N, C-alpha and C positions, 0 to 999 in steps of 0.2 A: 518449403511447404507452400502450396497454393490451394486455398479452399475458401469459397465465399462464406463469409460470416459477418453479421452486423452486430457491432458492439456499442453500447451506450456508455460513454465515459461521464461519470458523475463527479465533476470537479468541485471539491469542497473547500477551496481556498477563496476567501472573500477578496474582492477586487483591490481593496486597500493594501493588500500584501503583495500584489503582482510586481510592484516596483522594486521589491527586495531582490529580484533576479531579472532585471532588464525588461520587465513586462512580459516575460515568457511564462505562459500558464503551465500548470502541471498536466493538464489535458494534452497540450501540444507535446510535452516531453514524453508522455506515455505513447502517443502516436508515433513519434520519432523512434522510440525504443522498440515498439512491437511491429510496426509496418514492414521492416526488412525481413521479418520471419514469416510473413504471409501477405504477399502483394495484393491478394484478392479480398483482404479484410476491409470492411467499411466501418468508419468510426463517426459517431454523432456525439457532439459535446453539449453537455448541459451544466450550467453554472448554478449549483444548487442554492448557494447563498443569495442568488438573485431570483430564487423561486422558479428556476428553470428545471423542468422534469419531463421525461418522455410522456407524450400523450397516450401512447399505447405500448405497454411492455411486450405485447404479443408481436410487435414489429421487430423485436430483437432476439438474438440468440444468446446474448451475454451482457453483463454489466461489469463495470470496473469502478470502484469507489476509491478515490485518491486520498492522499494525506491532506492535512490541514493544520494551520496554526491554532485552530479552535480545539476545545476539549469536547469530548462526547458528552460531558456533563453540562455544557453551556445550555442556557435556556433559550434556544432559538427555534422558532417554528419550523425552519427548514430542516433542522436536524431530526425533529420528530417525524417530519414528512419523509425524510430519507430512510429512516428506520422502517416506516410502513412500506416504502417501495422495495427495500431489501427483502422484507417478509413476503411481499407479493411476488417478487422474482423467484424466491425459494418455492412458493406454492406452485409456480409454473415450471419449476426445475430448470430455470435458466442457469447457465454457468455464471458464477459470481466470483470475482476476485476483489479483495480488499487489501490496501496497502497503508500501513501506519494508522492514521486516523480511521481509514476504512476497515482495517483489520480489527481495531477496537470496537468500531460501531457495529460491525457484523456480529461480534461476540455479544454485545449488548442486545442486539435484535433477537438473539436466540437464547437468552437467559444467562449469559456470562457476566462477569464483573470487570470493571476497569478502575485502576487506582494509580496513585503516584509511584514512580520508581523510588525505592528507598535510597538509592545512590544518587538521586538527582538527575540532571541532564545526562543523556548518553548520546554523544555526537562523534561521528567519525566512521572510519572503515574498520569494522570488527569481523572476526571470523564467525561464520554460521556453520554449525555442525549438522549434518544430515543424519537423522536417527532412523528414518524409515524410507526406503526407496520405493517410489511409485512409478507406474509405467510411463507417465509423461515426463519423467525426469531423465531426459536424454539431451546431452551427454551425461553419463553417470559421474557424479562427484560426491565425495564424502565430506568435504569442507569447502565452503565458498566465502569470499569476502563480499560485504555489502554495506553501503552507507546506512547509518542510523542518525536520526535527529528527533529525539523524543524525550519527554519527561513523565509520560504516563504509559501504562502497559496493561495488558490483560492479566488480571490477578486470579481469575477463575474462569476456566473455559466453559462454554455451553456443554451440556450433558452429552450431546451427540458428537462433539468435536474430538479429533484425534491429532495429537502432535506429531509432526514429521521433522521438525528442525528446532534447534535450540542454540543459544550462545552460552558462553561461560557464565553470564550474569542472568540469563532469562530463559526459563524452560519452555515458555509458551510462544516462542518466536514465530513459528510457522505451524498452522493447523489446517486440517480439512474437515468438512462436514459432508458426509456422504460422498458422492462422486461429482458433485457440482459446485462445491464451495472451497475456495483456496484463499487463505489469508496469510500475510507476512507482515512483520513489524517494520521491515526495512524499506529503503528507497532505491530500487533499481533504476528509476527514471531520472534521478538527479545526477548531473555531471559534477565534476570537481568544482567548476566555476560557481555553480549554485550553492554548494556546501559552503564555500568561502564567503559568498555573498550573504547567505542566511546567518552565518556566524557573526558577520559584521553588524547585521540588523538586530541581533539578540543582545539586549543590554542588561539582562537579569543574571548574568554569570559572574561568579567570583573570579578573581585573577587566576586562581589555581585551575578552576574548571575550564576557563578559556584556553589556558595553556595546554591542558589535556586535549581539548577539542581540536586545537590547531595541530597537535602532534598526530592524532588519530585520523584527521582528514588527510594528512600527508602520507598516510600509511599505505602507499601503493594503490594501484587501480583496482576497484572492486570488480566482481564477476557479473556485471550488469547484463551482459549479453547472454550468459548462461541462464540467468533467471528470466530474461525476456523469451528465450526459446522454450523454457519450461512452461511459462505462462501461456504462450500461444499453443503449445502442444496440449496443455490442459483444456483450453477453450475448444480445441478441435477434437478432443478425445470423446 
């Protein structure tokens, strides 16, 4: 695929956490993930926790909201500002993709709810079941593997949202809103190295939860490239 498109990546990971994975930002990981599927795509990076935001949304075709160690419920001015930007992007019908924290924040922006996972942390490579096939989902797959690293989730979808993917533990894993919003709870951008490093940096796990996370992180390679192609096809559709 080759088509000119300008994407604003809204990196929501505060700088203090960058060292957890060799200083490599989530924005760079998403660029590395998506660029091979569209050499003509242009990415501009904004670190939202540093109050970096696009000057003009009209300069962009799409936005991408990354994951974050922060909670959508944290009382940070930049989170409130990011919600406003997401709503403004929707008003302009820009293509919007949210991953993990981004998935949750988009839900909040449009009337959904986010709460704690009753099962605690969910970490590792888990199967994601596709319940609704959409035209940008090429190649067609009915089950994919994808990394998870979260302890919060969308507990109530926005009224206009439609689920297209679920896991055995989570029915709202992937949803769309209209033709221009795509959100997923997982992390296609994170390589195995990052998952291992993030686990080392997480000190709030019980021994049992840590052992489970180690086991599921080692559970084969996730289908990150499949999701990357789907995401770029969604942007271009």
